[in-house]
FIDO-809917 format. One record per residue: x negated, y, z of N, C-alpha, C in turn. Coordinates in steps of 0.2 Angstrom, whole numbers, padded with zeros to 4 digits, always signed. Each point is the difference from the previous one (the first is absolute). Layout:
residues N
XYZXYZXYZ
...
This chain:
residues 461
-0363-0834-0889+0002+0001-0006-0003-0007-0006
+0003+0001-0006-0002-0007-0004-0006+0004-0004
-0005-0003-0001-0005+0002-0004+0002-0001-0007
-0002+0006-0002+0000+0000-0008-0006+0002-0004
-0001-0002-0006-0005+0002-0006+0004+0004-0004
-0001+0005-0002+0001+0004-0006-0006+0000-0006
+0002-0004-0005-0005+0001-0005+0002+0004-0007
-0001+0006-0001+0000+0004-0005-0005-0003-0008
+0005-0001-0004-0002-0005-0006+0000+0009-0006
-0005+0002-0001+0001+0006-0003+0001-0003-0009
+0007+0004-0003+0004-0001-0006+0002-0007-0002
+0004-0004+0007+0003-0004+0000+0008+0001+0000
+0001-0004-0006+0008+0002+0000+0004-0005+0000
+0006+0000-0001+0005-0007-0002-0001-0004-0005
-0001+0004-0005-0002-0005-0006-0008-0003+0000
-0004+0001+0004-0005-0003+0000-0001-0006+0006
+0004+0000+0003+0001-0007+0003+0004-0006-0002
-0004-0005-0001+0002-0005-0005-0004-0006+0000
-0001-0002-0006-0005-0007+0000-0007+0001+0000
-0002+0008+0001-0008+0000+0002-0001+0001+0007
+0006+0000+0004-0002+0001+0006+0006-0002+0006
-0003-0008+0000+0003-0005+0004+0002+0003+0006
-0005+0003+0004+0000+0001+0008+0006+0006+0001
+0000+0006-0004+0003+0005-0001+0007-0004-0001
+0001-0003-0005+0007-0002-0001+0002-0006+0004
-0004-0003+0005+0004-0004+0006+0002+0005+0005
-0004+0004+0001+0000+0005+0004+0007+0002-0001
+0001+0001-0004+0007+0006-0004+0006-0005+0001
-0003-0008-0002+0008-0005+0001+0001-0004+0006
-0005+0003+0006+0002-0004+0008+0002+0009+0004
-0002+0005-0003+0003+0008+0003+0004+0003-0006
-0002+0005-0004+0003+0004-0004-0004+0005-0003
+0003+0002-0007-0004+0005-0003+0003+0006-0002
-0002+0005+0002+0006+0005-0002-0005+0006-0006
+0005+0003-0003-0005+0006-0003-0001+0006+0006
-0005+0004+0000-0001+0006+0003+0001+0005-0003
+0004+0005+0002+0003+0007-0003-0007+0004+0003
-0005+0002-0004-0004+0002+0002+0000+0009-0003
-0004+0003+0003+0000+0010-0001-0004+0002-0006
+0002+0005+0000-0005+0005-0006-0003+0003+0006
-0007+0001-0002-0004-0005-0005-0002-0007+0003
+0003-0004-0005-0003-0008+0001-0007+0000-0001
-0005+0001+0005-0008+0000+0001-0003-0003+0005
-0005+0000+0001-0001-0006+0006+0001+0006+0008
-0003+0005+0000+0000+0005+0006+0007+0000+0000
+0002+0004-0004+0008+0003+0003+0003-0008+0003
+0002-0006-0005+0004-0003+0003-0003-0005+0005
-0003-0002+0004-0005-0001+0003+0001+0005+0007
+0001+0005-0001+0002+0004+0004+0007+0001+0003
+0004-0002-0005+0007+0000+0001+0003-0005+0003
-0003-0007-0001+0000-0006+0001-0003+0000+0008
-0003+0002+0002-0004+0001+0007+0002+0004+0005
+0007+0006-0003+0003+0006+0004+0007-0002-0001
+0001-0003-0004+0008+0001-0001+0001+0008-0004
-0004+0003-0002+0003+0008-0003-0004+0003-0005
+0004+0002-0005-0002+0003-0007-0006+0004+0000
-0001+0002-0004-0007+0002+0000+0000+0009+0001
+0008+0002+0000+0001+0007+0002-0002+0000+0009
+0001-0007+0003-0002+0000+0007-0006-0002+0001
-0002-0006-0002-0007-0001+0002-0007+0004-0003
+0001+0002-0006-0005+0006-0003-0003-0003-0005
-0001-0007-0001-0003-0004-0006+0002+0002-0006
+0000+0004-0005+0004+0003-0004-0004-0006-0007
-0004-0001+0001-0005-0003-0006-0007-0006+0004
-0003-0001-0004-0007-0002+0000-0004+0004+0002
+0002+0006-0001-0006+0005+0002+0006+0006-0002
-0004+0007+0002+0003+0008-0002-0005+0004+0002
+0003+0008-0002-0004+0003-0001+0001+0003+0007
-0006+0001+0005+0001+0003+0004-0002+0007+0000
+0006+0004+0001+0000+0007+0000-0004+0005+0002
-0002-0002+0008-0002+0005+0004-0008-0003-0003
-0004-0005-0001-0007+0001-0003+0000-0001-0009
+0006+0002-0002-0001+0000-0008-0002-0005-0003
-0001-0006+0005-0001-0007-0005+0004-0005-0001
-0002-0004-0006+0004-0006-0001-0003-0007+0005
+0003-0001+0004-0001-0007+0003+0004-0007+0000
-0001-0007-0004+0003-0005-0001-0003-0005+0007
+0004-0006+0001-0002-0003+0003-0004+0000+0006
+0002+0006+0004-0001+0001+0006+0002-0006+0005
-0004-0002+0006+0001-0005+0005+0005+0001+0008
-0002+0005+0002+0001+0002+0006+0009-0002+0002
+0001-0003+0003+0007-0003+0003+0004+0007+0001
-0003+0005+0002+0002+0006+0003+0002+0004-0005
-0001+0001-0006+0005+0001-0006+0007-0003-0001
+0001-0004+0001+0006-0002+0001+0005+0001+0006
+0006+0004+0000+0003+0002+0004+0006-0006+0002
+0002+0000+0006+0008-0005+0004-0004-0004+0002
+0003-0005+0003+0000-0006+0004-0002-0004-0003
-0006-0003-0001-0002-0005-0003+0005-0008+0003
+0000-0005-0004+0003-0006+0001-0003-0004+0007
-0008+0001+0001-0002-0004+0006+0001+0004+0007
+0003+0007-0002-0001+0004+0005+0008+0000+0002
+0004+0000-0003+0009-0004+0001-0002-0006+0005
-0002-0006-0003+0000-0005+0002-0003+0002+0009
-0006+0002-0001-0004+0000+0008+0004+0003+0003
+0004+0006-0001+0004+0002+0006+0006-0004+0001
+0001-0005-0004+0005-0005+0002+0000-0005+0005
-0008-0003-0002-0003-0005+0006-0008+0003-0002
-0001+0002+0007-0008+0002+0002-0004-0006-0002
+0001-0006+0000-0005-0006-0002-0001+0000-0007
+0007+0003-0005-0003+0001-0007-0006+0002-0003
-0004-0005-0003-0006+0004-0004+0001-0002-0007
-0005+0005-0004+0000-0001-0007-0007+0001-0004
+0000-0004-0006-0006+0000-0002+0002+0001-0008
-0004+0005-0003+0002+0003-0007-0006-0001-0003
+0001-0004-0005-0007-0001-0005+0001+0002-0006
-0003+0006+0000+0000+0003-0008+0006+0003-0003
+0005+0001+0004+0006+0005-0002-0005+0007+0001
+0003+0005-0004-0003+0006-0002+0001+0004+0009
-0001+0006+0000-0002+0004+0005-0001-0003+0006
-0007-0004+0000-0001-0006+0006-0005+0004+0003
-0003+0006-0002-0006+0002+0007+0004+0004+0006
-0001-0002+0004+0002+0004+0008+0007+0000-0001
+0002-0006+0000+0007-0003+0002+0001-0002+0007
+0006+0001+0001+0003-0005+0008+0001-0006-0001
-0004-0003-0006+0001-0007+0000-0007-0003+0004
+0002-0006+0004-0005-0004+0004-0007-0001-0004
+0003-0005-0007-0006-0001-0004+0001+0003-0007
-0006+0002-0003+0002+0003-0007-0007-0001-0004
+0001-0002-0006-0007+0000-0005+0004+0002-0007
-0004+0005-0004+0000+0004-0005-0006+0000-0003
+0000+0002-0007-0006+0001-0005-0003+0006+0003
-0005+0001+0000-0007+0006+0004-0004+0001-0003
-0003+0000-0008-0008+0000-0001-0004+0002+0004
-0006+0002+0000-0005+0002+0003-0002+0007-0006
-0002+0004+0002-0002+0005-0005-0007+0002+0003
-0007-0002+0000-0006+0003+0001-0001+0007-0005
-0005+0003+0003-0001+0005-0002-0003+0002-0007
-0002-0005-0002-0003-0002-0006+0003-0002-0007
+0007+0003+0002+0006-0002-0004+0002-0007-0003
-0001-0004+0004+0001-0007-0001+0007-0002+0004
+0004-0004-0003+0007-0002+0005-0001-0009-0002
-0001-0001+0008-0002-0006+0003+0007-0003+0003
+0003-0006-0005+0007-0003+0006+0000-0002+0006
+0005+0002+0003+0002+0001+0007+0006-0002+0001
+0003+0000+0007+0006+0001+0002-0002+0003+0007
+0006+0004+0001+0002+0002+0008+0003-0004+0002
+0000-0004+0008+0004-0001+0004+0001+0001+0006
+0003+0001+0004+0004+0001+0006+0002-0007+0005
-0002-0002+0006-0006+0005+0003-0008-0003-0005
-0005+0004+0002-0003-0001-0006-0006-0006+0000
+0002-0004+0007-0004-0005+0000+0005-0005-0006
+0005+0000-0002+0004-0004-0005-0004+0000-0006
-0004+0007-0003-0001+0000-0005-0008-0004+0000
-0005-0002+0004-0005-0004-0001+0003-0007+0001
+0005+0000+0004+0003-0006+0001+0002-0003-0009
+0003+0002-0003+0001-0001-0005-0004+0000-0005
-0004+0003+0000-0006+0000-0005-0005-0006+0000
-0001+0000+0006-0001-0008+0003+0002-0005-0003
+0006+0000+0001+0005-0006-0002+0000-0002-0008
+0002+0007-0003+0003+0002-0007-0006+0001-0005
-0005+0003+0004-0005+0005-0005+0002+0007-0001
-0003+0003-0004+0001+0006-0002+0008+0002-0003
+0003+0005+0003+0008+0000-0005-0003+0003-0008
+0002-0004-0004+0000+0001-0008+0003+0006-0002
-0003+0005+0001+0005+0006-0001-0002+0001-0008
-0005-0002-0002+0000+0003-0009+0007-0008-0004
+0002-0003+0005+0004-0005-0002+0008+0001+0001
+0000+0007+0005+0006+0002+0002+0001+0005-0004
-0002+0004-0004+0003+0005-0006-0005+0001-0004
+0002+0001-0007-0007+0001-0005+0002-0005-0004
-0006-0001-0008+0001-0004-0004-0001-0007+0002
-0003-0001+0006-0003-0007+0002+0005-0003+0004
+0006+0005+0001+0005-0005+0006+0003-0006-0002
+0000-0005+0005+0003-0007-0001+0004-0003+0007
+0001-0006+0002+0000-0003+0005-0003+0001+0006
-0006+0003+0000-0006-0001+0004+0003+0004+0007
+0002+0006-0003+0001+0005+0007+0007-0003+0005
+0004-0001-0005+0007-0003+0002-0001-0007+0005
-0005-0003-0002-0003-0007+0002-0003+0002+0009
-0004+0005-0001-0002+0002+0006+0004+0004+0005
+0005+0003-0002+0005+0002+0003+0005-0005+0003
+0001-0003-0002+0003-0007+0002-0002-0005+0004
-0006+0000-0001-0004-0007+0004-0003+0008+0008
-0002+0006-0001+0003+0003+0006+0004+0001+0004
+0007+0000-0004+0007-0001+0004+0000-0005+0004
-0001-0006-0003+0000-0007+0002-0006-0001+0007
-0005+0002-0001-0005+0003+0006+0004+0003+0006
+0004+0006-0002+0001+0003+0005+0005-0002+0004
+0005-0004-0004+0008-0002+0004-0005-0007+0003
-0004-0003-0001-0002-0005+0004-0005+0002+0005
-0004+0003+0000-0004+0005+0006+0003+0005+0005
+0006+0004-0003+0005+0003+0004+0006+0002+0001
+0002-0008-0004+0010+0000+0001+0003+0007+0002
+0000+0005-0006+0004+0005+0000+0007-0002+0001
+0004+0004+0002+0007+0001-0003+0002+0000-0006
-0004+0005-0003+0003+0005-0006-0007-0002-0006
+0000-0005-0004-0006+0002-0005+0003+0002-0007
-0005+0004-0003+0001+0004-0005-0005-0001-0002
+0001-0003-0008-0004-0001-0003+0001+0002-0010
-0006+0004+0000+0001+0002-0008-0006-0004-0005
+0006-0003-0004-0004-0004-0007+0002+0006-0006
-0005+0002-0003+0000+0003-0005-0002-0003-0009
+0000-0007+0001-0003-0003-0006+0004-0001-0007
+0006+0001+0002+0004+0001-0006+0002+0006-0005
-0003+0006+0005+0002+0006-0003-0005+0001-0006
-0006-0002+0001-0006+0000-0004+0002-0001-0010
+0002-0006+0001+0001-0002-0008+0008+0003-0002
+0003+0000+0005+0008+0004-0001+0000+0004-0002
-0008+0006-0001+0001+0005-0002-0004-0002-0006
-0005-0004+0000-0004-0001-0007+0003-0001-0004
+0004-0007+0001+0003-0003-0006+0007-0001+0000
+0004+0005+0006+0007+0001-0001+0003-0007+0004
+0006+0001+0003+0004-0005+0003+0003-0006-0006
-0004-0004-0004+0002-0003-0004-0001-0008+0000
+0006-0001+0003-0001-0007+0005-0004-0006-0005
+0002+0000-0007-0003-0004-0004-0009+0000-0001
-0004+0006+0001-0005+0000+0002-0003-0005+0002
-0006-0004-0003-0003-0003+0008-0003+0001+0005
-0004+0008-0002-0003+0003+0007+0005+0001+0003
+0007+0003+0000+0004+0001+0005+0003-0006+0004
+0000-0006-0003+0002-0006+0002-0006-0002+0005
-0005+0000-0001-0006-0001+0004-0001+0002+0005
+0001+0008+0000+0001+0005+0006+0005-0004+0004
+0006-0001-0004+0006+0000+0006-0003-0006+0004
-0002-0006-0003-0003-0003+0004-0004-0002+0004
-0006+0005-0001-0004+0004+0005+0002+0001+0007
+0004+0007-0002+0005+0002+0006+0004-0003+0004
+0004-0005-0003+0004-0005+0003-0003-0005+0003
-0008-0002-0002-0005-0004+0005+0001+0004+0006
-0002+0006+0001-0006+0004+0005+0010+0000+0003
+0005+0002-0001+0006+0000+0004+0002-0005+0002
+0000-0007-0002+0001-0006+0002-0007-0001+0007
-0005+0002-0002-0003-0002+0006+0003+0004+0005
+0001+0006+0000+0002+0005+0007+0007-0003+0001
+0006-0003-0003+0005-0002+0001+0000-0006+0004
-0006-0003-0002+0000-0008+0002-0003+0002+0010
-0005+0005-0002-0002+0001+0009+0006+0003+0003
+0004+0004-0004+0005+0003+0005+0005-0007+0003
+0003-0004-0005+0004-0004+0002-0004-0005+0005
-0005+0000+0000-0005-0005+0004+0001+0003+0008
-0002+0007+0000+0001+0004+0004+0005+0003+0004
+0006-0002-0005+0006+0002+0003+0002+0005-0001
-0002+0004-0006+0002+0007-0002+0003-0001-0005
+0006+0007+0001+0003+0002-0006-0003+0003-0006
+0002-0001-0007-0003+0002-0006+0004+0005-0001
-0003+0006-0003+0004+0005-0007-0007+0000-0004
+0003+0001-0006-0005+0002-0006+0005+0005-0003
-0005+0006+0000+0005+0006-0003-0006+0005-0006
+0001+0001-0005-0001+0004-0004+0001+0008-0003
-0005+0006-0001+0001+0005+0002+0006+0003-0008
-0002-0002-0004+0002+0000-0008-0001-0005-0005
+0003+0001-0006+0000-0006-0005-0005+0004-0005
-0001-0004-0004-0006+0006-0005+0005-0002-0007
-0001+0004-0005+0006+0001-0005-0006+0002-0006
+0000-0003-0005-0004-0001-0008+0001+0006-0001
-0007+0004-0002+0000+0004-0002-0006+0003-0006
+0001+0005-0005-0005+0002-0006-0005+0005+0000
+0003+0004+0005-0006+0004+0000+0001+0007+0003
-0004+0005+0002+0000+0003+0005+0003+0007-0002
+0003+0005+0004+0001+0007+0000-0003+0004+0001
-0006+0004-0002-0005+0003+0002+0003+0006+0002
+0003+0002+0005+0002+0005+0003-0004+0005+0001
-0004-0001+0004-0006+0006+0000-0002+0004-0005
-0001-0003-0006-0004+0003-0007+0007+0003-0001
+0006+0000+0000+0006+0004-0002-0002+0005+0005
+0000+0000+0005-0003+0006+0005-0005+0003+0001
-0004-0002-0003-0007+0002-0003+0002+0004-0006
+0003-0001-0006-0001+0002-0006+0006+0006+0000
+0005-0001+0006+0003+0005+0001-0002+0008+0003
-0008+0000+0004-0003+0004+0003+0002+0000+0006
+0003-0006+0003+0001+0001+0007-0006-0004+0005
-0003-0004-0003-0007-0005+0004-0006+0004+0000
-0004+0002+0004-0006+0003+0000-0006-0005+0001
-0004+0000-0002-0007-0003+0001-0007+0000+0003
-0003-0001+0003-0007+0003+0002-0003-0007-0003
-0006+0004-0007-0006-0004-0001-0005-0001+0004
-0001-0005-0001-0006-0001+0004-0006-0005-0002
-0005-0002+0002-0007-0001-0005+0002-0004-0008
-0004+0004-0004+0002-0005-0007+0006+0003-0001
+0003+0004+0001+0007+0003-0002+0007-0004+0003
-0001-0006+0003+0005-0006+0002+0004+0007+0003
+0007-0001+0000+0008+0003+0002+0001-0005+0006
+0000+0003+0005+0003-0001+0007+0007+0004+0000
+0006-0002+0001+0007+0003+0002-0001+0005+0006
+0001+0005-0001+0001+0003+0006+0005+0005+0003
+0005-0007+0005+0006+0000+0000+0001+0008+0004
-0004+0003+0005+0001+0006+0005+0002+0005-0007
-0005-0001-0006+0002+0008-0005+0004-0001-0003
+0004-0007-0002+0005-0002-0005+0008+0003+0002
+0001+0003-0006+0007+0002+0001+0007-0005+0002
-0002-0007-0004+0002-0006+0000-0003-0007-0001
-0001-0004+0002-0002-0006-0002+0003-0006+0003
-0001-0007-0001+0003-0006+0000-0005-0005+0005
+0004-0003+0006-0005-0005+0000+0006-0007-0002
-0005-0002-0003+0003-0005-0003+0001-0008+0004
+0004-0004+0001+0000-0005+0004+0007-0006-0003
-0005-0004-0005+0004-0005-0003+0005+0004-0006
+0008-0001+0004+0005+0002-0005+0003+0006+0004
-0002+0002+0003+0002+0007+0004-0006+0005-0001
-0001+0006+0002-0004+0006-0001+0003+0006+0005
-0003+0002+0004+0002+0006+0005-0004+0006-0005
+0005+0005-0001-0004+0007-0004+0000+0005+0006
-0007+0000+0001+0000+0008+0005+0000+0006-0004
+0005+0003+0003+0001+0006-0005-0003+0007+0006
-0007+0001-0002-0002+0006+0006+0002+0007-0003
+0002+0001-0005+0004+0004-0003+0008+0001+0000
+0004+0001+0006+0005-0001+0000+0003+0002-0005
-0001+0006-0004+0006+0005-0004-0001-0005-0005
-0003-0005-0003-0003-0004-0006+0004-0008+0002
+0005+0001+0005+0001-0006+0000+0006-0003-0006
+0003+0004-0001+0006+0001-0005-0005-0003-0007
-0003+0002-0001-0004+0000-0007-0005-0007+0000
-0002-0003+0006-0002-0005+0001+0003-0006-0001
+0007+0001+0001+0005-0006+0001+0002+0000-0008
+0001+0006-0002+0003-0001-0007-0007-0002-0005
-0006-0001+0002-0004-0001-0005-0001-0008+0004
+0002-0002+0004-0003-0009+0002+0007-0002-0002
+0005+0002-0003+0005-0004+0000+0000+0000-0006
-0003+0004-0004-0001-0001-0008-0004-0006-0002
-0004-0003+0004-0006-0004+0000+0003-0008-0002
-0003-0003-0006+0002-0006-0002-0001-0005+0007
+0005-0004+0000-0001-0005+0006+0002+0002+0005
+0002+0007+0003+0005+0003+0007+0006-0003+0001
+0002-0003+0003+0007-0002+0003+0003+0006+0005
-0002+0003+0005+0001+0003+0003-0005+0005+0004
+0003+0007+0002-0003+0004+0001+0003+0003+0008
-0002-0002+0006+0004+0002+0004-0003+0007+0004
+0004+0003+0002+0002+0007+0004+0002-0001+0005
-0001+0004+0006+0000+0001+0007+0009-0005+0001
+0005+0001-0005+0006-0004+0004-0001-0009-0004
-0006+0001-0005-0001-0006-0002-0004-0007+0005
-0005+0005+0001-0004-0002+0008+0005-0004+0004
+0003+0006+0003+0005+0000+0005+0004-0007+0000
+0003+0000-0008+0004-0006-0001-0004-0008+0002
-0006+0000+0000-0003-0006-0001-0005-0002+0006
+0002+0005+0004-0004+0000+0007-0007+0002-0001
-0002+0004-0005-0008+0002-0001+0000+0007+0001
+0003+0003+0005+0001+0009+0003-0005-0001+0004
-0006-0001-0002-0004+0003+0004-0005+0005+0001
-0005+0004+0003-0003+0005-0001-0007-0002-0004
-0001-0007+0001-0008-0001-0005+0003-0002-0007
+0007+0001-0001+0002-0005-0007+0000+0006-0004
-0002+0000-0005-0001+0006-0007+0007+0004+0000
+0000+0006-0003+0006+0002-0001+0003-0001-0005
-0002-0004-0005+0003-0004-0004-0001-0007+0000
+0003-0005+0001-0003-0008-0001+0003-0003-0006
-0004-0004-0004+0002+0000-0007-0001-0009+0001
+0004-0003-0004+0001-0006-0001+0001-0002-0008
-0004-0006-0001-0001-0001-0009+0006-0005-0001
+0000-0001-0007+0004-0004-0002-0001-0008+0002
+0004-0006+0000-0005-0006+0003-0005-0002-0003
-0002+0001-0008-0004-0003-0004-0007+0004+0002
-0001+0007+0004-0006+0004-0001-0002+0001+0008
-0004+0001+0001-0003+0003+0006-0005+0006-0002
-0002+0005+0007-0004+0004+0000-0008+0001+0001
-0003+0002-0006-0007-0001+0001-0003+0008+0004
-0003+0000+0002-0006+0006+0005-0001+0003-0007
-0002-0002-0004-0005+0004-0003+0003+0008-0002
-0006+0005+0001+0002+0006-0001-0008+0003-0004
-0003-0001-0002-0004+0002-0006+0002-0003-0007
-0002+0005-0005+0004-0001-0006-0006-0003-0006
-0006-0001+0003-0008-0001-0003-0002-0006+0003
-0001-0006-0002-0004-0004+0005-0006+0001+0003
-0003+0003-0005-0009+0004+0000+0000+0003+0006
+0006+0004+0003-0001+0003+0007+0004-0004+0005
+0002-0006-0001+0003-0003+0007-0004+0001+0005
+0002-0003+0005-0005+0003+0006-0003-0008+0003
-0007-0001+0001-0002-0006+0000+0002-0005+0004
+0006+0002+0003+0003-0007+0005+0007-0002-0004
+0001+0002-0008+0005-0002-0003-0001-0005-0002
-0008-0003+0000-0001-0007-0003-0002-0004+0004
+0002-0001+0007-0002-0001+0005+0005-0005+0004
+0001-0003+0004+0006-0003+0005-0002+0005+0006
+0005+0005+0001+0001+0004+0006+0004+0004+0002
+0005-0005+0004+0006+0003+0001+0001+0006+0004
-0006+0001+0003+0001+0007+0004-0004+0005-0004
-0002+0002-0004-0003+0005-0003+0005+0001-0005
+0002-0004-0003+0005+0002-0007+0007+0003+0005
+0004+0007-0004+0006+0003+0000+0006-0007+0000
+0000-0004+0001+0006-0005-0003-0002-0006+0000
+0004-0004-0001-0001-0007-0001-0002-0003-0007
-0004-0005+0000-0002+0000-0008-0001-0008-0001
+0004-0002-0003+0001-0008+0001-0005-0002-0006
-0003+0003-0006-0004-0001-0003-0007-0004+0004
-0001+0002+0007-0006-0003+0004+0000-0008+0001
+0006-0003-0003+0001-0006-0001-0003-0002-0005
-0003+0003-0005-0003-0004-0006-0006+0004-0001
-0006-0004-0002-0007+0000-0003+0003+0004-0005
-0005+0006-0003+0002+0002-0007-0002-0005-0006
+0007+0000-0003-0003-0005-0005-0005+0003-0007
-0001+0004+0002-0006+0002-0003-0008-0002+0001
+0001-0002+0006-0007-0003+0002+0000-0009-0002
-0007+0001-0004-0001-0007-0004-0001-0007+0005
-0003+0003+0006+0000-0006+0003+0001+0003+0008
+0006-0001+0001+0003+0002+0006-0003-0002+0006
+0000-0005+0001-0002-0004+0006-0010+0002+0002
-0002-0001-0006-0009+0000-0001+0002+0010+0004
+0003+0005-0003-0002+0006+0000+0003+0001+0007
+0005-0003+0004+0002+0001+0006-0006-0002+0005
-0002-0006-0001-0007-0002+0004-0003+0002+0001
-0004+0004-0006-0006+0004-0001+0001+0006+0004
+0007+0003+0001+0001+0006+0002-0001-0001+0008
+0003-0005+0002+0002-0004+0007-0008+0000+0002
-0005-0003-0003-0005-0002+0001-0005+0006+0001
+0001+0005-0003-0003+0007+0001+0003+0002+0006
+0005+0001+0001+0002+0001+0008-0001-0004+0006
-0002-0005-0002-0001-0003+0006-0009+0002+0003
-0004+0001-0007-0006+0002+0001-0002+0009+0003
+0006+0001-0001+0001+0005+0004-0001+0007-0004
+0001-0001-0006+0000+0006-0006+0007+0002-0001
+0000+0006+0000+0006+0004-0003+0004-0001-0005
+0006-0004-0001+0002-0001-0008+0007-0001+0001
+0003+0001-0007+0008+0002+0002+0003-0008-0003
+0005-0002+0002+0003-0007-0001+0003+0002-0005
-0001+0004-0006+0004+0003-0006+0001-0006-0004
+0005-0003+0002+0003-0007-0005+0007+0000-0002
+0005+0006+0002+0006+0001+0000+0002+0004-0007
+0004+0000-0004+0000+0004-0005+0004+0006+0000
+0001+0004-0004+0004+0005+0001+0004+0002-0008
+0007-0001+0002+0003+0000-0006+0004-0006-0001
-0002-0004+0002+0004-0009-0001+0006+0000+0005
+0003+0005+0000+0006-0002+0004+0006-0005-0002
-0001-0002-0009+0005-0004-0001-0003-0009+0003
-0006-0001+0003-0002-0005+0002+0005-0002+0007
+0003+0005+0005+0004-0001+0005+0006-0003-0004
+0003-0004+0003+0007-0005-0003+0005+0000+0005
-0003+0001+0007+0005+0001+0005+0001+0005+0005
+0003+0004+0002+0002+0005+0006+0004-0001+0005
+0002+0004+0003+0005+0001+0006+0001+0007+0002
+0003+0002+0005+0001+0007+0004+0009+0001-0002
+0000-0001-0005+0010+0001-0003+0003-0006+0004
+0005+0002+0003+0005-0008+0000+0001-0003-0005
-0001-0006+0000+0002-0005-0006+0008+0001-0001
+0002-0002-0005+0006+0001-0005+0005-0007+0003
-0003-0005+0001+0000-0008+0001-0002-0001+0005
+0004+0001+0007-0002-0004+0006-0005-0008-0001
+0002-0005-0005-0003-0005-0002-0008+0001-0001
-0003+0005-0001-0006+0004-0002-0003+0004+0007
+0005+0002+0004-0003+0003+0006-0004-0003+0004
+0001+0003+0006-0003-0003+0006+0004-0005+0003
-0003-0003+0005+0006-0005+0003-0002-0001+0008
+0002-0003+0003+0001-0004+0006+0002-0006+0000
-0005-0005+0003+0002-0007+0002-0001-0001+0007
+0006-0004+0004+0001+0000+0007-0002-0007+0001
-0002-0003+0005+0002-0005+0004+0004-0003+0003
+0004+0006+0003+0005+0001+0004+0005+0002-0004
+0005-0003-0003+0005+0003-0005+0005+0002+0002
+0002+0000+0007+0005+0005+0005-0001+0006+0001
-0006+0002-0002-0004+0007+0002+0001+0003-0006
+0002-0002-0007+0000+0004-0006+0008+0001-0001
+0000+0008-0003+0006+0000-0002+0004-0001-0006
+0006-0002-0001+0003-0003-0008-0005+0003-0006
+0000+0007+0002-0003+0003-0007-0006+0002-0001
-0002+0005-0003-0009+0002+0002-0001+0002+0005
-0006-0001+0001-0004+0003+0008-0002+0008-0003
+0003+0004+0005-0003+0008-0002-0008+0000+0004
-0004+0005-0006-0006+0000+0005+0000+0004+0005
+0007+0005+0003-0002+0002+0006+0004-0005+0006
+0003-0007-0003+0003-0003+0004-0006-0007+0004
-0003+0001-0005-0007-0005+0001-0004-0001+0008
+0000+0007+0001-0004-0001+0007+0005-0004+0005
+0007+0003+0000+0005-0005+0004+0001-0008-0002
+0000-0002-0006-0001-0004-0002-0006-0004+0003
-0006+0002+0000-0005-0002+0003+0001-0003+0010
+0003+0006+0002+0001+0002+0007+0005-0006+0000
+0006-0003-0003+0003-0006+0002-0002-0007-0001
-0004+0000-0005-0005-0005-0001-0004-0002+0007
-0004+0005+0005-0002+0001+0005+0004-0003+0005
+0006+0003+0000+0006-0002+0007-0001-0009+0000
+0000-0002+0006+0001-0007+0002+0006-0002-0003
């Protein structure tokens, strides 16, 4: 088999490959570039699962970045066990074709307890005193200590949140290089999220100096990986999951359901309201530009659909037949799936008064919030000295004091300038595939469900 490196550069689109990305441009020139025809929802976990299995969400079961676990009456996002993903994975198919095949999966999602030979993924430590300590999970576990010794602690707080930057992608790229050099896997998968952050903060404006700088930074990381691959005789594929579109504001879908008397909350200390999903007649799990609406009281589906269809910023509401048409008819999906207009996205907010918002709403907390919150990318503009305020809170935590890192604003949804989840109208602003092996590429777009076979074709001698 021909050794191959697959780089997932989040948010990269054909429109962004140009003067600021010379390494990617050279790869495209000697190989080829094609649009990727992605799926709905065009979000991280769903698309990656399709890329690696060749299946639609209706088959692999990853209907979003998180969903309502009906058996538990709980909403969970960003789970990590690979056992949640149905279907035969890319590396399993390749290994069946050649028992000598090996795979290293560096930070693609659902990367715990998979059958890949080597893997690493973000996994903080949560001591009993309430702290969150940056860390990663690796398999075999000896790889964890090896990467820490070589690269230092994984920069978790630069991987997501208001402090994000190039350092987390740089750590992953260096870890990828180390694993390729020391393990020599047949297939290496590497996930570089850097572009995603400012494309959401600032929008996909190629004229913005910060976006130009981000493109140069991610191109340099890709260049180091591409150069190593070329020197070691590897083929290279660069892929992205989705394109980012400019947005103006959120659609507060749960607030509409709350006002209609469909959502129940549980008051906690100081009157803070926590969504009580199991007791609610209907609620939405917001995920960028899509939302799954779970209707516990099935007799009210028509009522809920009419309500949501009337909201400003909603493009489509899909019922069973609509979900089936796009390959999203899975038991984990909501009774209804909502897609926003291209210039909007869905907030998870369900409270009607910020004074009773839950304490986690002002923090970066991707697991406790019952929906995706891109406002976590911003420090509250009302904080006069944001770095000092953040540093003081972190210092207190390091001293073992219980304190909230409550630096995220409420209601400042217009801060977010870019989003995804809805398939882009223009393929030039959607995801892409760049290959060092042009003969493997189709004449037109690469289907997301065909990406697995595309990689297998690259692996073929």
